[in-house]
N, C-alpha and C positions, 0 to 999 in steps of 0.2 A: 504494500500500500504506500503511495507517495506521501511524503511528509509535507505539511503545510510550511510555508516559508514567508519571509518578508522582513522588512526593516521597519522598526518602530522607534519613535522618539517619545519620551515622557519626562515629566518633571519629578524629581525625587526630593522629598523633604526629610533630610536626616534629622536626628534628634536636636541639633543646634538651631533648627529652623531655617537654615539657608537653603534656598532652592537651587538645585543643580540639574542641568540637562543630562539625561542619560540616553544612550543609543543602544538598541538591542537588535541583533541580527539573528533571526531564527535559523535553525539548521537548513542547509540547502541539501542538495543531493550530490551531484557532481558539478564541478566548477571548471570553466575554461579560463586559463590564465594567460599571462603575458606572451609566451611563445606563439600564441595563435595570431597575435596582432601582425597584420600585413602578410601573414602566411596564408591563413584562411583556406587550408586544404579541407575539402568537404568529405573526406573519408568517414568522419564521425557521423555526419548527416546520413550517409548512405546505409550505415549499419543500424541506426536507431530504430527499434521496432515500434516505437510510439510517436515518432516524428516530433520530438520535443526540443530539437536543436534549431535555433533560428539565427539567420544571418543578419548582421548589422553592419554599419559602415566600417567599423574598426576590427571586429572579430565576430565569432559565433558565440551564442549564449545558450545555455541549457535552462529550459523553463522548469523551475523546481516543483511546481504543482503537477506537471505532466510527466516528469521523469519517474520511471519505476525502479530505479536503482539497479538495473540489470548489469551495468558495467560494460556493455558491448562497445561503447565509444572509446573508452580509455586506451585499449591496446591498438586501436586503429589510428590514433593521432600520430602523424609522422614527426611532430616536434615535441612530443610529450608535454602537452599543455593541459591535459584533462586529469583532474584529481578528485577523489572523494573529498567532500568538504572537510573531513577530519584529517586529511593528509596533505593539504595544500602547504607547500614550502613557505617558511616564514616571510621570505621576500615578496611573496605574491598573495598574502592573506587579504590584502585590500580588494582582490578580485571576488571574494565572497560577497562583500557588500555591493560591489559594482554589479554583479550578476543579480542579486536580490533587488537592487534599485531598478534594474531594467524591467522587471516584471511587477513592480509595486503598484 
């Protein structure tokens, strides 16, 4: 079953009464990261059984509510840009929110 995802902002009021803005990104499924930019090889699109990978101007994006977590796309990417949301390398974690924002 696909996981719900999204990016949410809310105000938190800690015990001292000072309001602070919080940003929470719900779990994604698979995330396409920086190596896809300008490469945009469509191998991942071709193997996706549910057609949840969408092309944008800069890269491909995986729709988190449509992805079934099958993992078929990951080994097909020739530039190793696709990762489970829990395994995105530290230098590319910003792509988790970027992907969520795309479908918010």
